[in-house]
N, C-alpha and C positions, 0 to 999 in steps of 0.2 A: 154555778152555784157559787152564792159569796160565802164569806166564813160563817156568817150569823144563821143562816140557812143551813150549812152543813152541821153547826153546832146543835140547832135544834133537831133536825134530824138524828143526830148521833143520841140525843136527850130523849128523844121520842121511841127509839128501838132500845135504849138502856131500860125505860120504863117498861116496855112490852116484854122484855126478858125477866124483870123481877115479877111482873104480876102472873106472866106463865109459869116461872119458878113456883110462885105461890100456890098457882093451882097442880103443880106437880105433888107438894107436899098432903094437899087433901084427896088428891087419888090415892095415893100410896096409902095413907089411914085407912081408905076405904077398901084396899086390895083390887084397884083397878088397874092393874099392872099394865096392861096393854095400851092403854089410853094415856096413862103415867109416862111410859117411854116415847110417845108420840109428843106429847107437851114438853118433854124433858128435852126432844130432840129442838124442837122448837124454841125453848129459853136458849138454849147453845146455840140457835142459828141467830137467834135476834141480838145477842152478845156480841157473836163473830159478825156480823154485816155491820154493828155499830161499830166496831173497830177498824174494818176494813174502811167505810165511810170517813172514820176520822182521820184515817192515812190517806184518804184520794184514791182508795184502790177500788174498782169497778167489778163487779161479777154479774152477769145476766141470770145464772141458772144455781141452783142449789150444788151442783155439781161444782160449777165454776167457783163458789164460795168456799167451797171444801178444798178446791186447788189453790186457789191466792190466799187462803188462812196457811196452808202448808208451806207455800213457796216462800211468803213475806215474813212469818211468824216463827213457824216451827223449825224448818231448815235453818233460820237466821240465829236459832237459838232463844229470841224474845219469847216463845212458849215453851215450854217443856215437851219432849216429845211425849210424855206421859198423856200429858192435856189434848195433843194433837191426836194422839190414838184414842183416846176416850170420846172425841168429836166422831171421828171417822166411823169407830165401832156404833155408836149411838145412829148414826147415817144408813149404815148397814142394817141395822136391826129395825128401822123403818123402812127399808126396801125390802126386806123379809116380810114383815107383815102386810105389805102392800102385792104383795105378789103369791103369799098363801092364803 
């Protein structure tokens, strides 16, 4: 992938994050909590994969995205531990929804 293609992909993912986050606001206003958590997770996911893509870091699965985010951004201090924890807890909330 050349730099322009990478930039286009990053911009696409950032736009998806913004659109999805706007959906979260509507869902919360309508007290649709479970769906709001799901969309919040995806808003975070789109932002994180944009960050990984921008830095040429590949991940094949949602768990891989979480691990690469922690390894390259949280552990290095580029992203706060609180933000990393929020992302992890949101991921776990979605897993709990799927298994219950």
